[in-house]
N, C-alpha and C positions, 0 to 999 in steps of 0.2 A: 660359911659354905666355901669350899676349895674352887680353885679357878677350874678344875676339870669339871666339877659339880656344875658351877655356873655356865660352863659351854655346853654341857648336855642338855641344860634346860632352854637354853637361847634357841627362838626359832625366829628368822627374819621374815616375818609375815608381813609387817606393813613398812610404808615408806619411811616414817617417823623412826621406826627401829633402826632401818638400815642408815637413816641419816645421823642417827646417835651413834651407830658403831663407826661410821666414817669420821664424824668429829673426835671420837675417842683415840682413834687410830693417829688422826692428824695431831691431836693434843700429845700424843705419846712422843710422837717424833719431833715435835716444836719444842717439848720440854727437854728432851735428849741434845737436841742441837743448841738450844739456849744455854743450858748448863755447861755444855762443852765450850761455848763460845766465852763464857765468864770465866773460865779456867785458862784457856789458851788462846794466844793470837790467831788471827783469821789465817795466817799461812801455815801455823801447825794444825789447824783444824782441818785443812784441805788435804795436807800431808797424812795426818791419821785417818780420815776418810779414804783415802787412796790405799793406806795399808791394809785397811779392813777388807777392802774388795779387790784385793791383787793377789795373784799366785807367783810364787817365784818359780825360777824356770827350773830349779831342782825337783819342785813338785809336780812338774807337769807330767813326766813319764809316770809317776805313781797314780795320779788322778786319771789319765788316759786309760791305764790299764784297768782301773774301776770301772769306768764308763764302759770300755769294750766288754768287760765280763756280763753287762747287763744289757747289751744292745741286742736285737733280735736279727743276726748276722746270718746271712746265706752264704754258703760256699758252693759256687755252681761249676764242676768240672765239665769243661766243654770237649767233647770228643768228635773228631770230624776231619775229613780232608782240607787242605787249603781251598778257598772258595766255595765252601761248602754253606756259609752264611753265618759262622760263629760271630764275627764282629758285628753284623748286622743284628743278630739277636741281643747282643749286649748294647747295641746303640737304641734298640726298641724297648728294653728294660730300663734304661736310665735316660734315655731322651738326650744323651750327649752325642755331640756331631762325630762324623766319621773320622775327622781330622784328629779331634781330642782323644778319642778312643784309640787310635793309631799311636799316638805319642803316649797313651797311659799304660800301655802293655809294657812291662819290663821283664828280663829274663829272671826265671825263678831257679829252674835247673837247666842241664844241657838240653832236654827236650821239652821244656814247658816254660811259658810265660804267664804273669800274674797281673791283673789289674783290679783295684780295689776301689769301689765307689761309695761314699763320694770322696773318701781320702784314704791313705793308707794307715793314718793315726785313728780314725773312726769310720770304718767301713760298715755299711749297711749290705752290700754285695760284694763279694769277692769272686772273680772269675779267674779260673785257671784254664788256659788254652794249651794244647797240645801242638808241637811244632813238626811239620813235615809227615804227619800221620799219612800212611798209605804211598808213601814215597818207596821205592823198590830198594834204594840205598840206604833206608833208615833202619836202625837197629830196633826192630819191633819190640823184642824182648826187653831192651834196655828201656824204652819207653815204658813199657808195663812196670817194670821193677820201681822207675822213678815215681809212677803214679801211685803205687802201693805203698812207697815211703812216704808219701803226702798224705795218704789217707790214713796210715798208722801214727801220725802224729795227733795227739789229742788236742782238737781246737775249741771243742764247747760249741761249735756252731751247727745249725742245721746244713745238711748237705743234700745235694742232688746230682745225679749224672745226667748230662744232655747229650745225647747223641744226634749230630745234625748231618743229614744226608740230602743231597740234592734229589729231587724226585725222578730225574731220568739217570741217575747213576747206580748200576747195579752191580759195579765192582767193590763190594763192601767185605770181602774176607777179612782183611787185617782189622777194619774197625770192629767187625764181629768177634774177632780173636781177643783184641783188647778188651771189648765190653765183657766178654764172656770171663775172661780170668779175673776181671775186678768185681764182677757180681759173684762168683763163686766164693771169693774172699770176704766180700762185704754185701751180703744179701739183705741187710737193713737198709742200705743206701737205696733210696727209690732212683729210678731210671725213666728218663723221659725221651721218647724219640720225636725228634723236630724234622719232619720232611719239609724241605725248602725249596725256593726258585720254581714255584708252580706256574709262573707264566711262560717257562720253556717249554711246556708241554700243551699249552691252551691251544685250542683250533686254530686254523689259519685266519688271519684278517681280525683276530681278537684284539682290541686296543685297550682294554680295561679289565680290572678285576671284575667277576661277578658278585652277586651276593654270596656273603660267607654261610656255610661252606660250598665252595665251589662244585657244582653238578655236572662236571664234564666227564664223558666216559674216559678220556685219557688219564684225566687226574684220578678218578676212583680206581682205575684198572692200576695203576702204578702205586696207588696208596696202599692198596688190599696186598700187592706183592712185597711192598716193604714191611707192612706189619706182619706178613708171615714169615719173612726172613728174620726179623728181630723177636719173633713172639715170644721165645724163651728168655730173653734179655730185658725186655722193656716192660714197665708198669702200665705205661700210657703211651699213645701217639698223638700228635698234632700236627696240623698243615699250616704253614705260614709263609709268606712271602714279603720280607723287608727290602724295599727298593729305596733308591734315592730319588729326590723329587725330580731331577732332570731326566730319570727314566720314563716319567709320564704317567705312571700307575697310581689310581686312587683307591684306597688310602695307601700311604706310604707304608705304613707297618700292617698289612693285611692277616689278619688272623691273630693280632696282638691280644685281644680280649680272650680268645681262646687259650692262647698260650698262658696268660695270666690265671686263667681259672683252672686251668689243669695244673700249674704249678702250685696253687693254692690248695688244692686237693691233696698234693703229694708232701706238702710241708707243714710243720708245726703251726699253730693259730697265729703266734705272735709275728712270725717270719711272714706268713701270709697276709698279715694285715698291713705289714709294712709295705709289701710289693704293691699291694691295692692302692696304698697312699702315695707311693711314688708315681704311678700310673694315673694318677687323677687327671682328667681330661683338662680341667682349667688350668693345671701346671704344665701341661705338654703343648700348649696353642703355640704356634709359630710366631715369634715375636720380631723377625726381621732382622735383628742384630744378633751375631753369633755369639758375642761373649755373654751378652744379657741374657739370652737363651739358655746357654750352658749354665750361667751362674744362678738363674732361678732355679734350675734342677738341683744343684746344690743347695740352694737355699731351703728348698722342701725337705731335702733329707735332714738337714741340721736342725730345721724346726720342729720335725717329728721327734727327733732325739731330745731337744730341749724341753718339748712338752711332757715327755716320758720322765724325765730328770725332776722337773719343777713339780710334779704331782706328789713328791715325796712331801707328807704333811709336817714338816719340821723346819720353823723359821730360820732362815740363814744358813741352814745345812746344805742346801745345793747350790748356794751362791759361787764358791770356789769352782765346782765342777762345772756349773754353767759358764762361768767365765772363762775356763779352759776351752770348753766347746766353742763357744763365740770367738776366741782368739784364733783356735784351730780353723775354724770356717773362713775367718779373715786371712789367715794365711794362705788357705788353699785358693781364695778368690784372686789373692796377689798373684799367686803363680799363673792363673788363667790370663791375667792381664800382663804378664811378663815382668812382675815384681817378687823377687825372691825375699821374704822376711823372715827374719829369726823371731822367736816367741815374743822377746821384749818389744821389737819394732812392731810386730802385729797388734801387742797389746797397746801401744802407742797410737796406732790407727783407730783402734777401738775408741780410746779416750778422746781422739781428736773430733771423731765424727758424731759420738754418742750425745753430746752436749747435754741437754737438760732431761734425758731419759734417766740418768742415774737415779735422781730422786724418786721417779716412778719406780725404779726397780725396787728401791727399798720399801715402798710402799707396798709393792706386790708381796715381799716377803713378809711383811708385818700382818698382812690380811690372811696369811696362813694360821693365824690365833683363831679365826672363826673356823669351827670346825667343818668339814666336808665341803661347804661351799667355798671355803677359802683356796683349799687344794685346787678346784676345779677352775677357779678363776686364774690361780696361779698357772696353771698349765697352760691355758689358752694366751695368757698375758706372754709367757714365756717364749712360746710358739711366735706368737705376732711380734714381739720385741726381736727376736733373732731374725725374722725374715724382714723386718724394716732395717735393722743393723746391716744386713747383707745387702739390701737394695742401696742403702747408703755409700756402703763400699764400693758397689759397681760403679756409682756416679764419681766416686773419688778415684778409683783406679783408672776408669775410662777417661777421666780428665788428664791425669798423668800420661796415660799412654798417647794422648793426643796433643801432648804437649802444652796443656793447660794448666794454670793454678786452680786446683780446686778450690771450688766457691761454697764456703761454710753455710750460707743462707740457701741455696739450692739444695744442698745435702739435707739440710734439717727439714727442708719443704718436701723433699722426697720422702724422707724417713716417716714425718708424720702421715702423709697420704697412705704410704705402705702400711704403717702399722694400723691405721684405722680399718682399712680393707682387710687386713690379713686377721684382725681381732674377730671381725665378723665371721670370717672363713673358720678359724680354728675354733671359735665359739660352739660351731655347729658340727664339728667333727666327731 
């Protein structure tokens, strides 16, 4: 009987059978390492293992390109005047702080800026923001030409136009002019009208948001007028009011669920699912620490990617890609904590904090020899391990930023606890 036939007939129905498979996997690994030890000194064994699971810097660009091609990335083109809530919308969808969002946008063209989340190397969301739209001194036609040029580039990503308008701003001629020309040339790209800053038209003495959707005459009348003004340009419209905590409104991201659901209706299935996962309530809890809060949002994004990649049912085939994914995550977290790392340095941090998890990583890959069940385990394991690795990195970089020497025992303890909790979570995703 061939190995394939043997796998087809195997069914892990009893604990004894599961134990048998576990013993066989352990035996394979033990035999391989024992044989290697007989042939090579310990130092060479360690070096050989390192070479097996390392990725040279020259390979990083190629691997990242491969990963990017498979990611469910969404490009959101934000159109709206300054102070219309575009940055707040980005903050709501990513969970990243206002300060980090402000630093994250980078000039893209003369009239646009771009921000990739969680990183430029491996983005799940790409936001392109127009600069100075509505300014009488701006060249509106030049803005349109630059946006058209962006859209003409074949990215392979799902795309959506998001028009942000304050609920009490009816001077929208320039915005409608831009949106109309883009829609004429790209009618297949869905367009969402996001009406913002609702609290500015609440009845006097209103101190908090009502139950969603708000049923105030002032809001309803203005919203209907907005929808009529953009009726031929937008596929859907949604009310949102994303404020800062110090503004005193609860919830801070009022209407986020409606925004999420509306975007999901406009986007392909994979991209919609990624947005739902990124907005999971458990991951968006306020943690009291800005860096850890932002870092954990990054961890969620990279864990989603790791699970997707690890589901490939080929033993060891995804190891280099996952290694690069995790090195990229460590580099990004380092930047968050003020540490600029090369890929080699980021890989060194991974080696320094991963500790005994390497052996488990090998076990995760070997278990893929078990059909169906193995890939599910590998996916949840990869997501949990990536999350735990990121948690350990946050502790590591946090100590460095605080002028302390990182404590390996503390990092290992944090990773183990995070890994166990994440395993339960991602197992049920």
